[in-house]
C-alpha positions as CSV (number, residue, x, y, z in Angstrom):
1,X,23.6,-27.9,23.4
2,X,24.5,-26.0,20.2
3,X,23.3,-22.5,19.6
4,X,20.2,-21.6,17.7
5,X,20.6,-19.0,15.0
6,X,17.8,-16.8,13.6
7,X,18.1,-15.0,10.2
8,X,20.0,-11.7,10.1
9,X,16.9,-9.7,9.3
10,X,14.8,-11.3,12.0
11,X,13.7,-8.7,14.6
12,X,13.7,-9.3,18.3
13,X,11.6,-6.6,20.0
14,X,9.1,-5.8,22.7
15,X,5.5,-4.6,22.8
16,X,3.1,-2.4,24.8
17,X,-0.2,-0.6,24.3
18,X,-1.1,3.0,24.9
19,X,-3.7,2.7,27.7
20,X,-1.6,0.1,29.6
21,X,1.6,2.3,29.8
22,X,0.9,5.9,29.0
23,X,-1.4,7.0,31.8
24,X,-4.0,9.8,31.9
25,X,-6.1,8.6,28.9
26,X,-9.2,10.2,30.4
27,X,-11.1,10.5,27.2
28,X,-11.4,6.8,26.3
29,X,-14.0,4.3,27.3
30,X,-11.7,2.2,29.5
31,X,-11.1,5.3,31.7
32,X,-14.8,5.7,32.0
33,X,-15.3,2.0,32.8
34,X,-12.7,2.5,35.5
35,X,-14.4,5.5,37.0
36,X,-17.6,3.5,37.2
37,X,-15.9,0.9,39.4
38,X,-16.0,-1.9,36.8
39,X,-12.2,-2.5,36.9
40,X,-9.2,-1.2,38.8
41,X,-8.1,2.4,38.0
42,X,-5.2,2.9,35.6
43,X,-4.3,6.4,36.7
44,X,-0.9,7.4,35.5
45,X,-0.1,3.8,34.6
46,X,3.7,3.6,33.9
47,X,4.0,7.3,33.0
48,X,5.2,6.4,29.6
49,X,3.6,9.4,27.9
50,X,6.1,11.6,29.7
51,X,8.9,9.1,30.1
52,X,9.0,7.7,26.5
53,X,12.4,9.1,25.8
54,X,13.9,7.3,28.8
55,X,12.1,4.1,27.9
56,X,13.3,4.1,24.3
57,X,16.9,4.8,25.3
58,X,16.7,1.8,27.7
59,X,15.4,-0.4,24.9
60,X,18.4,0.7,22.8
61,X,20.9,0.0,25.6
62,X,19.5,-3.4,26.1
63,X,19.8,-4.2,22.4
64,X,16.2,-4.6,21.4
65,X,15.6,-3.9,17.7
66,X,11.8,-3.6,17.5
67,X,9.0,-1.9,19.4
68,X,5.3,-2.4,18.8
69,X,3.1,0.3,20.4
70,X,-0.4,1.7,19.9
71,X,-1.7,5.2,19.2
72,X,-4.5,6.2,21.5
73,X,-7.4,7.3,19.4
74,X,-8.9,9.5,22.2
75,X,-5.7,11.4,22.6
76,X,-5.8,12.4,18.9
77,X,-9.6,13.0,18.8
78,X,-10.7,13.8,22.4
79,X,-13.9,15.0,20.7
80,X,-15.3,14.0,17.4
81,X,-14.5,17.3,15.7
82,X,-11.3,18.2,17.6
83,X,-7.8,17.1,16.6
84,X,-5.0,17.2,19.2
85,X,-2.0,18.1,17.0
86,X,0.3,18.1,20.0
87,X,-0.5,14.4,20.6
88,X,0.1,13.6,16.9
89,X,3.5,15.3,17.1
90,X,4.4,13.4,20.3
91,X,3.7,10.0,18.5
92,X,5.7,11.2,15.5
93,X,8.6,12.1,17.8
94,X,8.4,8.6,19.3
95,X,8.7,7.1,15.8
96,X,11.6,9.3,15.0
97,X,13.4,8.5,18.2
98,X,12.9,4.8,17.7
99,X,14.3,4.9,14.2
100,X,17.2,7.0,15.3
101,X,18.1,4.3,17.7
102,X,17.8,1.6,15.0
103,X,14.6,0.2,16.6
104,X,11.9,-0.7,14.0
105,X,8.4,0.5,15.0
106,X,5.2,-1.4,14.5
107,X,2.2,0.8,15.1
108,X,-1.2,-0.5,16.3
109,X,-4.2,1.7,15.6
110,X,-6.8,0.1,17.7
111,X,-5.8,-1.7,20.9
112,X,-9.2,-2.2,22.7
113,X,-9.9,1.5,23.5
114,X,-12.3,4.0,21.9
115,X,-13.1,7.6,22.6
116,X,-16.1,8.0,24.9
117,X,-17.9,10.1,22.2
118,X,-17.5,7.3,19.7
119,X,-19.4,4.9,22.0
120,X,-22.0,7.5,22.7
121,X,-22.7,7.5,18.9
122,X,-23.3,3.7,19.0
123,X,-19.6,2.7,18.5
124,X,-18.9,-0.4,16.5
125,X,-22.6,-1.5,16.4
126,X,-23.2,1.2,13.8
127,X,-21.7,0.9,10.3
128,X,-21.9,4.7,9.7
129,X,-19.5,5.2,12.6
130,X,-16.6,3.6,10.6
131,X,-15.9,6.9,9.0
132,X,-14.8,8.4,12.4
133,X,-12.2,5.6,12.7
134,X,-11.0,6.1,9.2
135,X,-10.5,9.8,9.8
136,X,-8.3,8.8,12.7
137,X,-6.4,6.3,10.6
138,X,-5.7,9.0,7.9
139,X,-4.5,11.5,10.4
140,X,-2.1,9.1,12.1
141,X,-0.8,7.7,8.8
142,X,-0.1,11.2,7.6
143,X,1.8,12.2,10.8
144,X,3.9,9.1,11.4
145,X,6.6,8.8,8.7
146,X,8.9,5.9,8.2
147,X,6.6,3.2,9.8
148,X,6.6,0.1,7.6
149,X,4.4,-2.2,9.6
150,X,0.9,-1.3,10.7
151,X,-1.6,-3.3,12.8
152,X,-5.2,-2.0,12.3
153,X,-6.8,-4.0,15.1
154,X,-5.3,-5.8,18.1
155,X,-7.1,-9.0,19.0
156,X,-10.5,-8.2,17.4
157,X,-11.6,-11.7,18.6
158,X,-10.9,-10.9,22.2
159,X,-12.4,-7.4,21.9
160,X,-15.7,-8.8,20.4
161,X,-15.9,-11.6,22.9
162,X,-15.3,-9.5,26.0
163,X,-17.0,-6.3,24.9
164,X,-20.0,-7.4,22.8
165,X,-20.8,-11.0,23.7
166,X,-19.9,-11.4,27.4
167,X,-20.2,-7.7,28.2
168,X,-17.4,-7.7,30.8
169,X,-15.3,-5.1,29.0
170,X,-16.5,-1.8,27.6
171,X,-18.8,-1.0,25.9
172,X,-20.5,-3.8,27.9
173,X,-22.9,-5.3,25.3
174,X,-24.2,-8.8,25.7
175,X,-25.3,-11.3,23.0
176,X,-24.2,-13.2,20.0
177,X,-26.1,-10.9,17.6
178,X,-24.3,-7.8,18.9
179,X,-21.0,-9.6,18.7
180,X,-21.7,-10.6,15.1
181,X,-22.6,-7.0,14.1
182,X,-19.5,-5.6,15.8
183,X,-17.3,-8.2,14.0
184,X,-18.9,-7.3,10.6
185,X,-18.1,-3.6,11.2
186,X,-14.6,-4.3,12.3
187,X,-13.9,-6.3,9.2
188,X,-15.4,-3.4,7.1
189,X,-13.3,-0.9,8.9
190,X,-10.2,-3.0,8.3
191,X,-11.0,-3.1,4.5
192,X,-11.1,0.7,4.3
193,X,-8.1,1.2,6.6
194,X,-6.2,-1.2,4.4
195,X,-6.8,1.0,1.4
196,X,-5.7,4.1,3.2
197,X,-2.5,2.5,4.4
198,X,-1.5,0.5,1.3
199,X,-1.5,3.7,-0.7
200,X,1.6,4.6,1.3
201,X,3.3,1.4,0.4
202,X,3.4,-0.1,3.9
203,X,2.6,-3.5,5.2
204,X,-0.8,-4.0,6.9
205,X,-1.9,-6.7,9.3
206,X,-3.9,-7.8,12.3
207,X,-2.6,-8.9,15.7
208,X,-4.8,-11.9,16.4
209,X,-4.9,-13.8,19.7
210,X,-4.4,-17.4,18.7
211,X,-5.0,-20.2,21.2
212,X,-3.9,-23.8,20.7
213,X,-7.3,-25.4,21.3
214,X,-7.5,-29.1,22.0
215,X,-10.6,-31.3,22.4
216,X,-11.1,-32.8,25.9
217,X,-11.7,-36.3,24.4
218,X,-12.1,-38.1,21.2
219,X,-15.9,-37.9,21.6
220,X,-17.6,-36.4,18.5
221,X,-19.2,-33.6,20.6
222,X,-15.9,-32.5,22.1
223,X,-14.0,-32.7,18.8
224,X,-16.7,-30.8,17.0
225,X,-16.9,-28.1,19.6
226,X,-13.1,-27.7,19.6
227,X,-13.2,-27.3,15.9
228,X,-16.0,-24.7,16.1
229,X,-14.2,-22.7,18.7
230,X,-11.0,-22.8,16.7
231,X,-12.8,-21.6,13.5
232,X,-14.8,-18.9,15.3
233,X,-12.3,-17.6,17.7
234,X,-8.9,-18.0,16.0
235,X,-9.9,-17.6,12.4
236,X,-13.2,-15.7,12.2
237,X,-11.7,-12.2,11.7
238,X,-8.9,-13.5,9.4
239,X,-11.1,-15.6,7.2
240,X,-13.6,-12.7,7.0
241,X,-10.9,-10.3,5.8
242,X,-9.2,-12.8,3.4
243,X,-12.2,-14.7,2.1
244,X,-15.3,-12.5,2.7
245,X,-16.8,-15.4,4.7
246,X,-16.2,-16.6,8.2
247,X,-17.6,-18.9,10.9
248,X,-19.1,-17.1,13.9
249,X,-20.3,-18.8,17.1
250,X,-23.6,-19.5,15.4
251,X,-23.3,-20.3,11.7
252,X,-21.5,-18.7,8.8
253,X,-21.4,-15.0,8.0
254,X,-20.4,-12.9,5.0
255,X,-18.0,-10.0,5.2
256,X,-16.2,-7.4,3.1
257,X,-13.1,-9.1,1.8
258,X,-9.8,-7.1,1.6
259,X,-6.3,-8.3,2.5
260,X,-3.6,-8.8,5.1
261,X,0.1,-8.5,4.3
262,X,1.1,-10.2,7.4
263,X,-0.5,-12.1,10.3
264,X,0.5,-10.8,13.8
265,X,0.3,-13.7,16.2
266,X,-0.4,-13.0,19.9
267,X,0.2,-16.4,21.6
268,X,0.0,-17.1,25.3
269,X,-1.3,-20.6,26.0
270,X,-3.4,-23.7,25.1
271,X,-7.0,-24.5,26.2
272,X,-9.0,-27.7,26.5
273,X,-12.5,-27.6,24.9
274,X,-15.4,-29.7,26.0
275,X,-19.0,-29.7,24.9
276,X,-21.4,-28.2,27.4
277,X,-25.2,-28.4,27.6
278,X,-25.2,-25.0,29.4
279,X,-26.6,-22.3,27.1
280,X,-25.2,-19.6,29.3
281,X,-21.7,-20.9,28.3
282,X,-22.7,-20.9,24.6
283,X,-22.7,-24.8,25.0
284,X,-18.9,-24.7,25.4
285,X,-16.6,-25.4,28.4
286,X,-13.1,-24.1,27.9
287,X,-10.3,-24.5,30.5
288,X,-6.5,-24.0,30.5
289,X,-4.4,-27.0,29.5
290,X,-2.6,-27.9,32.7
291,X,0.9,-28.3,31.3
292,X,4.2,-26.6,32.3
293,X,4.6,-23.6,34.5
294,X,1.4,-21.9,35.8
295,X,1.3,-18.1,35.3
296,X,-0.3,-15.7,37.7
297,X,-2.9,-15.1,35.0
298,X,-4.2,-18.6,35.7
299,X,-3.1,-20.3,32.5
300,X,0.0,-22.4,31.8
301,X,3.1,-22.0,29.6
302,X,2.8,-24.4,26.7
303,X,5.7,-23.7,24.4
304,X,4.7,-26.2,21.8
305,X,1.5,-24.2,21.2
306,X,3.4,-21.3,19.5
307,X,4.6,-23.9,17.0
308,X,1.1,-25.2,16.5
309,X,-0.6,-21.8,16.0
310,X,2.2,-20.4,13.8
311,X,2.1,-23.4,11.5
312,X,-1.7,-23.3,11.3
313,X,-1.7,-19.5,10.6
314,X,0.9,-19.9,7.8
315,X,-0.7,-22.9,6.2
316,X,-4.1,-21.2,6.3
317,X,-3.1,-17.8,4.9
318,X,0.4,-18.1,3.3
319,X,1.2,-14.8,4.8
320,X,4.4,-13.8,6.6
321,X,4.1,-14.2,10.4
322,X,5.2,-11.7,13.1
323,X,4.9,-12.8,16.8
324,X,3.4,-9.5,17.9
325,X,2.9,-10.7,21.5
326,X,4.2,-13.6,23.6
327,X,4.9,-13.1,27.3
328,X,4.6,-14.5,30.8
329,X,3.3,-13.0,34.0
330,X,5.3,-14.9,36.7
331,X,6.7,-14.3,40.1
332,X,10.0,-15.9,39.4
333,X,12.0,-14.2,36.7
334,X,13.8,-17.5,36.0
335,X,10.5,-18.8,34.7
336,X,10.2,-15.8,32.4
337,X,13.7,-16.6,30.9
338,X,12.7,-20.3,30.6
339,X,9.5,-19.3,28.8
340,X,11.3,-17.1,26.3
341,X,13.9,-19.6,25.5
342,X,11.5,-22.5,25.1
343,X,9.0,-20.6,23.0
344,X,11.8,-19.4,20.7
345,X,13.0,-23.0,20.4
346,X,9.6,-24.0,19.0
347,X,9.4,-20.9,16.9
348,X,12.7,-21.8,15.3
349,X,11.4,-25.3,14.7
350,X,8.5,-23.8,12.7
351,X,10.8,-21.6,10.7
352,X,13.1,-24.6,9.9
353,X,10.0,-26.3,8.5
354,X,9.4,-23.4,6.0
355,X,7.2,-20.9,8.0
356,X,8.1,-17.3,7.2
357,X,8.5,-15.5,10.5
358,X,10.1,-12.1,10.5
359,X,10.1,-11.1,14.1
360,X,9.3,-11.8,17.8
361,X,8.0,-9.0,20.1
362,X,8.0,-10.0,23.8
363,X,5.0,-8.8,25.8
364,X,5.7,-6.7,27.6
365,X,8.7,-4.3,27.6
366,X,7.7,-3.3,31.1
367,X,5.2,-4.1,33.8
368,X,1.9,-2.4,33.0
369,X,-1.8,-2.1,33.6
370,X,-3.3,-5.4,32.7
371,X,-6.9,-4.3,31.9
372,X,-9.4,-5.9,34.3
373,X,-6.5,-7.4,36.3
374,X,-5.0,-4.0,37.2
375,X,-1.4,-3.8,38.2
376,X,-0.9,-7.2,39.8
377,X,0.2,-9.1,36.7
378,X,3.9,-8.7,36.1
379,X,4.7,-9.4,32.4
380,X,7.6,-7.0,32.1
381,X,11.2,-7.5,31.2
382,X,11.5,-4.2,33.1
383,X,10.2,-4.0,36.6
384,X,8.2,-0.8,37.4
385,X,7.8,0.6,40.8
386,X,4.4,2.1,40.6
387,X,5.0,4.5,43.5
388,X,8.1,6.1,42.0
389,X,7.8,5.0,38.4
390,X,11.4,3.9,38.6
391,X,12.4,1.3,36.0
392,X,14.6,-1.6,36.9
393,X,15.7,-4.2,34.2
394,X,15.2,-7.8,35.4
395,X,17.7,-10.5,34.6
396,X,15.4,-11.6,31.8
397,X,15.8,-8.1,30.2
398,X,19.6,-8.7,29.8
399,X,19.2,-12.3,28.7
400,X,16.7,-11.2,26.0
401,X,19.0,-8.4,25.0
402,X,21.8,-10.9,24.5
403,X,19.6,-12.8,22.1
404,X,18.3,-9.7,20.4
405,X,21.8,-8.3,19.7
406,X,23.1,-11.5,18.1
407,X,19.9,-13.1,16.7
408,X,21.2,-16.2,18.4
409,X,20.2,-18.2,21.5
410,X,23.7,-19.2,22.8
411,X,24.4,-22.8,23.8
412,X,24.8,-21.9,27.5
413,X,21.3,-20.5,27.7
414,X,19.8,-23.5,25.9
415,X,21.6,-25.8,28.3
416,X,20.3,-24.0,31.3
417,X,16.8,-23.0,30.3
418,X,15.9,-24.9,27.1
419,X,14.1,-28.1,26.3
420,X,16.4,-31.0,25.6
421,X,14.2,-32.2,22.8
422,X,11.1,-30.9,21.0
423,X,8.0,-33.0,20.3
């Protein structure tokens, strides 16, 4: 098979989030959730807060050219009126170190976690709390120089669903009305954060979890429900930001329109949607599409799905796309390599058809704390021994580095791991 070339300015990088790798984030709501026995404890996680220098040097040695990470709000503001200047300086040092190694940073400002004090004030259910978040945005933007790409919110669709509709993540609210109110305030917060960041001449986006939803049958109820789920889950936040109107799980809603300079796509799999008569399931039954390799997360690798969601995102928004997350929790590292190669084949296909994609950030750089799943899910290119915190690059880390250094998938890798033809 011939090699696949990506543009010279295309960035191959990796991604993490603060709470999942840093350790010791004792002032945020996830830590509190953990201490209440709701989910496994994160503890020192991967120790990245103290080992960031070592980790960034490892990225550089492997040839990765981009790193997406998040800034932990509760580290900067452990209390509403207290700024931790030392933490700000640490994040600024991380940015400087990355740039010194030729690694382009993407900074995420909100990756699921909030300070405990913020939730005690009503959190995202109160519009007047948005000002606290904007104060944080301003402080971080002032401190971190040389960052061109900023993600205001990571997966606001997942955050609202899990934390405000189903109540299985902090802050633990339940109900469509609370979910709708939280979504409205997140969109308002994005609009104001966008103003703050754009004054600095940077690019501002969202990292949205996009799922390739498919109806279970050609029946009108299944087709209609799949379309509703697609509109509400995949596009609700994006449509609200860009158009000032969006579909929620019950009807249309208005929002404060602003803008997105790029769409970050977090893609993992495809799901089958079937109409349900069960009101406790919101009249929807959603199950993983059983195709390809099953991951330890319970869903399956569906490489074509990255092509489908990227095409849809570009056609819907006409904004540049960055794959801000795509990764695989698997026991066999050969499956991880296969997943990377095959998803990149389909991403290349989308690009050859005119979709503007400027980067691919594998999730995750290293094994980490996978929220309510704890430490059992192994997404990392780098294996972490949680007893010693020793890092060990897997074979996939070197294979991905070979791709990242050359912006090319060599023919031998395509022959061994790739798809012989794309649908």
